[in-house]
C-alpha positions as CSV (number, residue, x, y, z in Angstrom):
1,X,-0.1,-0.2,0.3
2,X,1.2,3.5,-0.8
3,X,2.3,5.5,1.9
4,X,0.8,9.3,2.1
5,X,4.1,10.9,1.1
6,X,4.1,8.8,-2.2
7,X,0.8,9.1,-3.6
8,X,1.5,13.3,-2.8
9,X,4.3,12.8,-5.0
10,X,2.3,11.3,-7.7
11,X,-0.6,13.6,-7.5
12,X,1.9,16.6,-7.4
13,X,3.4,15.0,-11.0
14,X,0.2,14.9,-12.5
15,X,-1.7,11.7,-11.3
16,X,-4.6,14.2,-9.8
17,X,-7.0,10.9,-9.7
18,X,-5.1,9.3,-6.7
19,X,-5.8,12.1,-4.8
20,X,-9.4,10.4,-3.8
21,X,-7.0,7.9,-2.0
22,X,-6.2,10.3,-0.2
23,X,-9.3,11.6,0.9
24,X,-10.8,8.0,1.7
25,X,-8.0,7.5,4.0
26,X,-8.5,10.7,5.9
27,X,-12.5,11.3,5.9
28,X,-12.9,10.2,9.3
29,X,-10.5,12.3,10.9
30,X,-11.4,15.3,8.7
31,X,-15.0,15.0,9.2
32,X,-14.7,14.6,13.1
33,X,-12.3,17.9,13.4
34,X,-14.6,20.0,11.0
35,X,-17.9,18.4,13.1
36,X,-16.3,19.6,16.4
37,X,-16.0,23.4,15.5
38,X,-19.4,23.4,13.1
39,X,-21.7,21.0,14.9
40,X,-24.2,20.6,11.8
41,X,-23.8,17.9,9.5
42,X,-24.8,19.7,6.0
43,X,-22.3,22.7,6.8
44,X,-19.6,20.0,8.2
45,X,-19.6,18.6,5.0
46,X,-19.1,22.1,2.8
47,X,-16.1,22.5,5.2
48,X,-14.6,19.3,4.3
49,X,-15.2,19.7,0.6
50,X,-13.4,23.3,1.0
51,X,-10.5,22.1,3.1
52,X,-9.7,19.4,0.5
53,X,-9.6,21.5,-2.3
54,X,-7.4,24.2,-0.2
55,X,-5.1,21.0,0.3
56,X,-5.2,20.2,-3.4
57,X,-4.5,23.5,-4.3
58,X,-1.5,24.4,-1.8
59,X,-0.1,20.7,-2.2
60,X,3.1,22.0,-3.4
61,X,3.6,23.5,-0.1
62,X,3.1,20.4,2.3
63,X,6.6,19.0,3.4
64,X,7.6,15.9,3.7
65,X,9.1,15.8,6.9
66,X,5.6,16.0,8.6
67,X,2.6,13.6,8.0
68,X,0.1,14.8,5.7
69,X,-2.8,14.0,7.8
70,X,-1.4,16.5,10.4
71,X,-0.9,19.3,7.8
72,X,-4.8,18.5,6.4
73,X,-6.3,18.6,9.8
74,X,-4.7,22.0,10.2
75,X,-6.2,23.1,7.2
76,X,-9.3,21.7,8.5
77,X,-9.4,23.8,11.5
78,X,-8.5,27.0,9.8
79,X,-11.2,26.0,7.4
80,X,-13.9,25.5,9.6
81,X,-13.0,28.1,12.2
82,X,-13.3,30.6,9.3
83,X,-16.4,29.5,8.2
84,X,-18.1,29.7,11.3
85,X,-16.8,33.3,11.8
86,X,-18.2,34.3,8.8
87,X,-21.7,32.7,8.9
88,X,-22.7,30.4,11.8
89,X,-23.4,32.2,15.1
90,X,-22.0,30.2,18.4
91,X,-24.3,27.6,19.9
92,X,-25.1,26.9,23.4
93,X,-25.3,23.7,25.2
94,X,-29.6,24.4,25.1
95,X,-29.2,24.7,21.4
96,X,-27.6,21.3,21.1
97,X,-30.1,19.6,23.7
98,X,-33.0,21.2,21.8
99,X,-31.6,19.7,18.4
100,X,-31.7,16.2,19.9
101,X,-34.9,16.3,21.1
102,X,-36.5,17.5,18.3
103,X,-39.8,15.7,16.9
104,X,-37.9,15.9,13.5
105,X,-34.4,15.1,13.9
106,X,-31.5,15.3,11.5
107,X,-31.9,12.1,9.4
108,X,-28.0,11.6,10.0
109,X,-28.8,11.1,13.6
110,X,-31.3,8.3,13.0
111,X,-28.6,6.5,12.0
112,X,-27.1,6.6,15.6
113,X,-28.9,3.3,16.7
114,X,-27.3,3.3,20.2
115,X,-28.4,5.6,23.0
116,X,-25.1,5.9,24.2
117,X,-23.4,7.3,21.3
118,X,-26.2,9.8,20.8
119,X,-25.7,10.8,24.5
120,X,-21.9,10.9,24.0
121,X,-22.3,13.3,20.9
122,X,-24.7,15.6,23.4
123,X,-22.1,15.6,26.1
124,X,-19.2,16.8,23.5
125,X,-21.2,19.5,21.7
126,X,-21.8,20.9,25.1
127,X,-18.0,21.2,25.7
128,X,-16.4,24.5,25.0
129,X,-14.4,24.8,21.8
130,X,-11.1,24.8,23.1
131,X,-11.8,21.5,24.8
132,X,-14.0,20.0,22.3
133,X,-11.6,19.6,19.8
134,X,-8.8,18.0,21.8
135,X,-11.3,16.0,23.0
136,X,-12.6,14.7,19.7
137,X,-8.9,13.7,18.4
138,X,-7.6,12.1,21.6
139,X,-10.2,10.3,23.1
140,X,-12.8,9.6,19.8
141,X,-10.3,9.7,16.8
142,X,-7.4,8.4,19.1
143,X,-4.4,10.4,18.1
144,X,-1.3,10.5,20.3
145,X,-1.0,13.6,22.2
146,X,1.9,15.0,20.4
147,X,-0.8,14.3,17.0
148,X,-3.2,16.5,18.6
149,X,-0.5,19.2,19.1
150,X,0.8,19.0,16.1
151,X,-2.5,19.3,14.4
152,X,-4.3,22.2,16.6
153,X,-0.5,23.7,16.4
154,X,-0.5,23.5,20.4
155,X,1.9,22.5,23.2
156,X,1.7,18.7,24.7
157,X,1.2,20.4,27.8
158,X,-1.5,22.5,26.9
159,X,-3.2,19.3,25.0
160,X,-3.2,17.4,28.1
161,X,-4.3,20.3,30.5
162,X,-7.4,20.6,27.7
163,X,-7.8,17.1,27.7
164,X,-8.1,16.5,31.5
165,X,-10.5,19.5,31.8
166,X,-12.7,18.4,28.8
167,X,-12.9,14.9,30.6
168,X,-13.7,16.7,33.8
169,X,-16.8,18.5,32.0
170,X,-18.5,15.1,30.6
171,X,-20.2,13.5,33.8
172,X,-18.5,10.6,35.1
173,X,-21.9,8.5,34.4
174,X,-21.3,8.8,30.7
175,X,-17.5,8.8,30.6
176,X,-17.6,5.1,32.7
177,X,-19.9,3.9,29.9
178,X,-18.2,5.4,26.7
179,X,-15.5,2.8,26.6
180,X,-15.3,0.8,23.0
181,X,-18.4,3.0,21.6
182,X,-16.0,5.9,21.5
183,X,-14.5,5.0,18.4
184,X,-17.9,4.7,17.0
185,X,-19.0,7.9,17.7
186,X,-19.4,10.8,14.8
187,X,-19.2,8.0,12.3
188,X,-18.9,9.2,8.5
189,X,-20.6,6.7,6.8
190,X,-20.1,5.6,3.4
191,X,-22.7,7.0,1.7
192,X,-21.4,10.7,3.2
193,X,-17.8,9.8,2.3
194,X,-18.6,9.2,-1.6
195,X,-20.7,12.6,-1.6
196,X,-17.6,14.4,-0.5
197,X,-15.0,12.4,-2.6
198,X,-17.4,12.8,-5.7
199,X,-17.7,16.8,-5.2
200,X,-14.1,17.3,-4.7
201,X,-13.1,15.2,-7.6
202,X,-15.3,17.1,-9.9
203,X,-14.0,20.4,-8.8
204,X,-10.6,18.8,-8.9
205,X,-11.2,18.1,-12.7
206,X,-12.4,21.3,-13.5
207,X,-9.4,22.9,-12.6
208,X,-7.1,21.0,-13.7
209,X,-8.7,21.2,-17.2
210,X,-9.0,25.2,-16.9
211,X,-5.0,25.1,-16.2
212,X,-4.2,22.8,-19.0
């Protein structure tokens, strides 16, 4: 299997179709990062698509000494924050709970069959953003402290402190129950993955055609 660095080099050399491999390889993490900031399913997909376009456009700036996933995470965080500042007001925990208990819930949320995952997502959404991002990457995505620090451009100690506080904010009863279900929360199912990949690749093909 080709490494990310090998794929990047081939995409730079003109094999743009291989960029799809990078997207499918990292879609789950990029979704979770964007979702931690945006907290809206449809808007999250928009952020993901733009983040991938930004990454493709600036692929020449990627330095092989860092991991592609870390570089892509940074791009996604910056895009999500910029997008939210532009057109999305800050949500409160009450807004999140109202959405979850609405008689007409988001269709995507109906896919979560387990009550535990639904409760976990509500708890994570109620965290302040600075803690939510760290919690999402460390405890849900499973990144190491150093990987999280690199992705969010923080020091290791800052990550540890924020993670400690984030965990403290999540009720002990929920924390004790999340266990093995943590990795399943905020899942990015195949149909949505295909939709994002198709939209980004269509944009890339158009850009390549215009510049050729």
